[in-house]
N, C-alpha and C positions, 0 to 999 in steps of 0.2 A: 661325430657320427656314432661312436661307440657308446657315448653317454645316452643318447636318445634311444638306442637299441636296448640298453640295459633298463631304461625306464619303461619301455614298452613291454619287456618281459616281466618286470615287476607288476605292471598293470594287468598283464595277462594272468599271471599266477594269483594275484589278489582277486581278480574277478572269478577265476576258477574256484578258489577256496570259498569265497562268499556264496557263489552259486551252489556249490556242493553242500555247504552248510545249510543254505536255505532249502535245498531238496530234502535233506535229512529232517529238518524242522517240519516241512510239509508232510513227509511220511509219518512222523511221530504224532502229528495231529489227527491222523486218520485212525479210526477204530475198526475198519473193515479191510485191512490189507490182506490180500490173497497171495501168499507166497507158495512157490512150488514145494511139494512135500517129497523129500528124499529119505531114504533109510539111513540117516546120519544121527548118531547120538548128539544131543544138545544142538540141534540144527539152528535154533534161533541164536545161540551164542556164536556159532560159526558165521552166520550172517552179520552179526554185530562186529565180529573181529574183522571180517573182510571189508565191511563198510568203513570202519575206522582205519584200516590199513590204507585204503585209498585216500582217505582224508589226510592221513599222516604224510603220504607221498606228496600230495598237492601242497600241504603246509610246508614241507621241507623245501620244495622248489621255491615257494614264496619267500620264506625266511632266509634261504640261501642267496636269494637275489638282492637282499638288503645288505649293502656294503658295511653298514654300521652295526649290524647284528652279530654279537658273539654267540657262539653255540647254537646255530640254527636248528640242529636236530633236537636239542633240549627244548627250545621254544616251540617247536612243532609238537612235541609230546605234551607240553603244558597246554597248548591250544586244544589238542584232542581230549585231554583229561577234563579241562574246564567245560568244553563244549559237550562232551559226553555226560557230565554231571548235570549240566543245564538241560540237556535233552531228556534225561530221566525225570528230572523235576517237572519239565513241561508235560511229560506223559502222565504224571500224576493228576493233572487237571482234565485230561481227555476221558470222557465216558467210555468205559470198556477197556481202558488201558491202565497200567499201573507202573510205578517206578520199581526197578529191580536192581539192587546193588550188583548182582552177578552179571547183568547186562553191561553195567559200567566197567566191571572187571574185564569182560570180553572186549569192550571198546579199547581199554587201556592196553590189553595184551596184543590185540591186532595192530595197534599203532606202534607199540614197542618193537614188535617183530620186524616190521618194515623198516623202522628207523635204525634198528641194529644191522640189518642187511645193508642199508645205505652207508652206515658208519664203517662197516667192514670193507665194503667196496671202495669207498673213498680212501681208507687207510691203505689198502693194497695198491690203489692207483698212485698214491703219493710215494709208497715204498718203491714201486717200479720206476717212478719218475726220478727218484733220487739216485738211482744206480748209474 
């Protein structure tokens, strides 16, 4: 029963990751996205960071569910980096959109922040368990 439960969680997180990735691909293909305007400097970079922070969280849950995966947080970050780069490349083909290296930096930073928080949380959890 434990094995089938683990497989179902793997499937859930895999579907969540692929769905979220497809959603970002869909948004990247649109040239008329109407985002709310706030008085935040570099607002588009903040949106990128938040979007990829969520992707990193979902990816970390998926990669952590794989028993044979070493360093699930590292592979989650790699996934976000590669997907972010491919997303920027995809945007270069969309009329009215362009690839921006600084968007990719914001993607990477958003993912890194969430994964660092997860790493610290898990480290503290293990430290408290060992006592």
